[in-house]
DOBAZA-389612 format. One line per 3 residues: number of its first residue (from 1); for each residue x negated, y, z of C-alpha. Coordinates in steps of 0.001 Angstrom, whole numbers, always signed. Layout:
N
NUM = X Y Z  ...
//
This chain:
409
1 = +37775 -7170 -24375  +38721 -3502 -24764  +39482 -2996 -28477
4 = +37832 +462 -28958  +34766 -668 -26999  +34439 -3840 -29083
7 = +34527 -1900 -32365  +32096 +760 -31004  +29638 -1948 -29972
10 = +29788 -3512 -33460  +29227 -106 -35061  +26193 +572 -32839
13 = +24315 -2596 -33782  +25553 -3174 -37333  +23907 -1774 -40427
16 = +25535 +1327 -41860  +26013 +2007 -45547  +23632 +4932 -45213
19 = +20350 +3955 -43585  +19879 +7516 -42285  +22673 +6938 -39747
22 = +20732 +4066 -38166  +17620 +6248 -38023  +19471 +9168 -36430
25 = +21116 +6829 -33904  +17704 +5454 -32948  +16351 +8988 -32644
28 = +19307 +9889 -30424  +18598 +6981 -28093  +14899 +7922 -27996
31 = +15723 +11562 -27268  +17968 +10683 -24329  +15414 +8116 -23104
34 = +12543 +10614 -23170  +14570 +13256 -21313  +15618 +10656 -18736
37 = +12036 +9441 -18356  +10900 +13034 -17792  +13529 +13450 -15069
40 = +12417 +10258 -13288  +8724 +11119 -13445  +9117 +14795 -12511
43 = +11379 +14192 -9516  +9123 +11345 -8342  +6087 +13650 -8484
46 = +7917 +16263 -6401  +8807 +13500 -3925  +5154 +12483 -3857
49 = +4040 +16003 -2986  +6698 +16213 -265  +5478 +12968 +1270
52 = +1885 +14175 +1000  +2666 +17443 +2788  +4668 +15545 +5411
55 = +1698 +13268 +6091  -451 +16324 +6830  +2109 +17899 +9119
58 = +2662 +14736 +11104  -982 +14757 +12136  -422 +17636 +14565
61 = +3325 +18323 +14693  +5211 +16380 +17384  +8036 +13972 +16496
64 = +10416 +16213 +18469  +9954 +19784 +19613  +12105 +21683 +22120
67 = +12105 +25499 +21962  +14326 +28196 +23498  +17321 +29273 +21412
70 = +16696 +32897 +22425  +13379 +34543 +23175  +9871 +33168 +22786
73 = +9368 +31393 +26091  +11268 +29464 +28743  +10550 +28546 +32377
76 = +8766 +25230 +32671  +10671 +24400 +35865  +14114 +24695 +34254
79 = +16332 +21928 +35729  +17365 +20795 +32259  +13728 +20312 +31254
82 = +13189 +18390 +34486  +16063 +16104 +33457  +14505 +15753 +30027
85 = +11355 +14298 +31591  +13449 +11370 +32810  +14826 +10496 +29376
88 = +13918 +6815 +28926  +12838 +7081 +25282  +10037 +9614 +25891
91 = +6453 +8375 +25959  +4628 +11729 +26088  +6014 +15010 +27457
94 = +3645 +17881 +26642  +4053 +21595 +27415  +2603 +24227 +25081
97 = +2390 +28008 +24925  +1334 +29871 +21794  +1124 +33479 +20695
100 = -996 +35765 +18560  -4320 +37234 +19641  -7453 +38927 +18296
103 = -10740 +37009 +18275  -14115 +38717 +17951  -17404 +36914 +17408
106 = -20362 +39142 +16681  -19532 +41139 +13573  -16602 +38914 +12650
109 = -13041 +39205 +13869  -9701 +37596 +12998  -6074 +37542 +14042
112 = -5320 +34037 +15298  -2660 +31939 +16951  -3786 +30697 +20336
115 = -2014 +27479 +21292  -2382 +26457 +24903  -1707 +22768 +25511
118 = -1732 +20530 +28547  -3937 +17497 +29065  -1438 +15115 +27415
121 = -1592 +16881 +24057  -4370 +14584 +22800  -2013 +11606 +23217
124 = +628 +13494 +21265  -1408 +14509 +18221  -3853 +11594 +17836
127 = -6677 +14104 +17409  -9479 +11606 +16902  -8739 +11550 +13164
130 = -8740 +15360 +12938  -11936 +16346 +14752  -15314 +17128 +13177
133 = -18520 +17683 +15120  -20750 +16045 +17696  -18763 +17124 +20748
136 = -15497 +15909 +22268  -12015 +17389 +22524  -12187 +19249 +25855
139 = -9837 +21973 +27049  -11399 +23055 +30334  -14127 +22198 +32824
142 = -14155 +23867 +36245  -14061 +27599 +35487  -14920 +27269 +31785
145 = -12229 +27367 +29118  -12867 +25758 +25730  -11360 +26508 +22345
148 = -11113 +24106 +19396  -10915 +26108 +16182  -9415 +25219 +12844
151 = -12182 +24472 +10372  -11339 +27364 +8021  -11056 +29802 +10925
154 = -14512 +28754 +12132  -15877 +29430 +8629  -14241 +32893 +8560
157 = -15907 +33733 +11861  -19274 +32475 +10593  -19325 +29575 +13060
160 = -19959 +25861 +12880  -18556 +23068 +15000  -20665 +24351 +17895
163 = -21389 +27989 +18782  -23570 +29351 +21588  -21928 +32725 +22076
166 = -18422 +32531 +23574  -15494 +33937 +21615  -13973 +37170 +22881
169 = -10191 +36830 +22856  -7888 +39848 +23217  -4125 +39940 +23722
172 = -1880 +42936 +24521  -749 +43063 +28117  +2898 +42207 +28557
175 = +5144 +45249 +28932  +2278 +47760 +28660  +2026 +50622 +26219
178 = -1217 +51139 +24372  -3418 +53667 +26149  -4731 +55828 +23316
181 = -7443 +57290 +25551  -8707 +53824 +26507  -7140 +51178 +24209
184 = -9179 +48359 +25732  -7354 +48857 +29029  -4092 +47783 +27368
187 = -5429 +44348 +26408  -6243 +41225 +28373  -9701 +39926 +27484
190 = -10972 +36386 +28026  -13690 +34098 +26726  -13586 +30712 +25066
193 = -16529 +28350 +24819  -17211 +25665 +22241  -16683 +21963 +23002
196 = -18700 +21114 +19872  -15803 +20160 +17581  -13387 +21779 +15133
199 = -10169 +20300 +13759  -8880 +19978 +10197  -5341 +18968 +9263
202 = -5761 +20160 +5641  -3044 +22782 +6003  -3978 +26467 +5888
205 = -1354 +27343 +8488  -3363 +25473 +11115  -6897 +25280 +9780
208 = -7123 +29000 +9000  -5576 +30555 +12101  -5110 +28164 +15053
211 = -7180 +27779 +18211  -6327 +24944 +20594  -7115 +25649 +24234
214 = -5791 +24878 +27686  -2311 +25824 +28831  -3873 +27539 +31845
217 = -5946 +29827 +29600  -2961 +30742 +27389  -758 +31582 +30368
220 = -3440 +33821 +31817  -4181 +35526 +28492  -545 +36249 +27594
223 = +728 +36894 +31122  +3207 +34013 +30978  +2633 +32216 +34272
226 = +5038 +29327 +34786  +6428 +29580 +31258  +6074 +27629 +28022
229 = +7020 +28342 +24425  +7755 +24714 +23557  +7952 +21189 +24898
232 = +6585 +18581 +22505  +7825 +15013 +22749  +6465 +11695 +21539
235 = +8925 +8811 +21613  +8308 +5243 +22657  +7954 +2613 +19972
238 = +11348 +1335 +18873  +13227 +4483 +19907  +15496 +5769 +17118
241 = +14494 +9349 +16325  +17932 +10506 +15180  +19705 +9064 +18210
244 = +17090 +10486 +20583  +17455 +13942 +19032  +21229 +13827 +19468
247 = +20908 +12653 +23083  +18400 +15394 +23928  +20579 +18064 +22331
250 = +23521 +16981 +24454  +21296 +16879 +27546  +19814 +20374 +27085
253 = +22821 +22230 +25718  +22999 +25244 +23408  +20218 +27210 +25126
256 = +17579 +24994 +23526  +16706 +24005 +19953  +15569 +20447 +19229
259 = +13719 +19931 +15941  +12132 +16961 +14228  +8995 +17294 +12079
262 = +10850 +18246 +8915  +12895 +20902 +10717  +9728 +22351 +12265
265 = +8414 +22976 +8735  +11822 +23796 +7261  +10605 +26751 +5175
268 = +7929 +24711 +3410  +10226 +21804 +2608  +13051 +24135 +1571
271 = +10749 +25776 -976  +9759 +22362 -2307  +13409 +21322 -2545
274 = +14228 +24511 -4475  +11340 +23828 -6861  +12575 +20278 -7326
277 = +16122 +21535 -7990  +14896 +24046 -10581  +12899 +21321 -12352
280 = +15973 +19062 -12281  +18210 +21760 -13798  +15628 +22663 -16437
283 = +15192 +19046 -17541  +18962 +18539 -17499  +19233 +21406 -19983
286 = +16642 +19659 -22175  +18737 +16507 -21857  +21777 +18455 -23054
289 = +19828 +19558 -26123  +18832 +15933 -26755  +22507 +14958 -26660
292 = +23186 +17129 -29708  +21364 +14444 -31708  +24102 +12065 -30611
295 = +26738 +14471 -31952  +25013 +14472 -35332  +24807 +10677 -35335
298 = +28482 +10269 -34436  +29510 +12878 -37018  +27770 +10961 -39793
301 = +29225 +7693 -38500  +32758 +9137 -38598  +32271 +10159 -42223
304 = +30724 +6782 -43065  +33634 +4839 -41545  +36508 +6591 -43329
307 = +37582 +3363 -45017  +37408 +1429 -41757  +39543 +4038 -40024
310 = +42148 +3807 -42780  +42180 +2 -42475  +42521 +148 -38676
313 = +45480 +2532 -38965  +47173 +245 -41467  +46710 -2624 -39009
316 = +48528 -628 -36339  +45703 +1066 -34428  +46803 +4287 -32776
319 = +44949 +7554 -33375  +44015 +7697 -29693  +42325 +4294 -29959
322 = +40379 +5325 -33054  +39119 +8463 -31288  +38042 +6301 -28336
325 = +35983 +4109 -30683  +33706 +7014 -31528  +33679 +8265 -27948
328 = +32532 +4819 -26821  +29892 +4872 -29563  +28403 +8078 -28133
331 = +28646 +6767 -24585  +26807 +3589 -25545  +24018 +5651 -27054
334 = +23828 +7733 -23843  +23941 +4621 -21665  +21202 +2782 -23559
337 = +19080 +5917 -23599  +19568 +6379 -19848  +18630 +2763 -19057
340 = +15599 +2828 -21362  +14440 +6163 -19917  +14789 +4995 -16323
343 = +12872 +1781 -17033  +10095 +3673 -18826  +9984 +6274 -16046
346 = +9694 +3622 -13338  +6920 +1883 -15285  +4984 +5136 -15626
349 = +5468 +5913 -11933  +4135 +2463 -11019  +1094 +2897 -13267
352 = +437 +6334 -11755  +660 +4917 -8241  -1563 +1965 -9024
355 = -4171 +3532 -11294  -3862 +7322 -10992  -3629 +7865 -14742
358 = -3068 +11642 -14524  -5629 +13369 -12291  -5501 +16782 -10632
361 = -8912 +17833 -11909  -12052 +16717 -13645  -14172 +16604 -10488
364 = -13419 +13860 -7982  -13039 +15140 -4441  -12168 +18698 -5496
367 = -8655 +18251 -4108  -7151 +16423 -1156  -6124 +13691 -3591
370 = -7550 +12865 -7008  -4323 +12021 -8878  -749 +13273 -8858
373 = +1181 +11570 -6026  +4341 +9676 -6941  +7201 +8502 -4754
376 = +10291 +6920 -6317  +13486 +7297 -4297  +16479 +5107 -5190
379 = +19009 +7902 -4734  +17117 +10059 -7221  +17294 +7260 -9790
382 = +21045 +6931 -9211  +21486 +10714 -9490  +19527 +10778 -12759
385 = +21557 +7936 -14247  +24846 +9624 -13324  +23553 +12960 -14658
388 = +22623 +11458 -18022  +26022 +9799 -18378  +27941 +12927 -17371
391 = +25913 +15214 -19637  +26231 +12768 -22529  +29973 +12283 -22040
394 = +30578 +15990 -21576  +28596 +16987 -24658  +30420 +14434 -26822
397 = +33998 +14793 -25670  +35155 +17853 -27636  +33063 +17416 -30858
400 = +34064 +13772 -31283  +37754 +14448 -30667  +37683 +17400 -33064
403 = +35899 +15514 -35853  +38016 +12428 -35402  +41247 +14394 -35655
406 = +40001 +16096 -38823  +39345 +12681 -40269  +42760 +11381 -39246
409 = +44700 +14345 -40623
//
């Protein structure tokens, strides 16, 4: 066994001549453990919120989305898109066209995003779990065009799931300047009727501003005949998403952008990652402060073991080995604190998952979920363990070497 490590282990568990050293060592372990536990729990909560947001997005966002690299639209008859239709891993190929428009209903009006979709969109989004109302998801019937509103948008317009008066939808005509004498002449105006349902994906981006309608209506409203703004893809069961994305990128070339669900909502997830990073750095600083307790414990231990150090030197121990004894002592304290903190953190995360100990509010049903979501990721646990060891080792290295040399002089 390594000689300095063996002596350090004996010092850690043996009684010291001054009982205060044992108490301070225990406090040091507890301080590192609590900081480590806070890191595990905090990062797991951030992971839980990320997974929660992802579950909402996946309700309406496609597994893969193809958009033009330049401009807002692309021709639907592009030969590369025709080749994409033949890709064997695709189950649903759906064309969409979306842009901004003005909606007026009685005395209410709102700027909205009109998303025109083809008849296969319902297979893509699994809308049955998102719809509210007595009607059915219908895009068009003969000459009538229907619009399915987000639930918050319907509330802003003073509407329910069904409305008798059709919505007046206005969009600026493509390539036309606004006629100040007759502004209405510069806009395309159309009407949307109610199919008797609204949708809710529990995300303000969609629920507060989106209207789903037919691709035919959107092309007519925005003057984009024969064009689409995106192609949304649903893959067959068993098809590897990452491999399919790489294959489609090679097939389409640099003129198209292929995004998975996380890339489609990159801004949201980037903000959450930044928040998680800030919390990680803040708690790491707290961990560094906790490690100063270890320095105090080791300092008192060095003073307490003066006679032992003298004996070890007389027996032939080198100064470098004696310094390593106290370094190992601090590392053992950091290591035990890290392990204890990770175990406690995992236990708390399990209890939160199973029983929802910490709630988001006093009233049940006030939020989308009642308790803080938790998701433990193995790589986060590994990162936390390495962080604790590095911070502990780094904080101890210079003070222990300095104090040990003073003792040996």
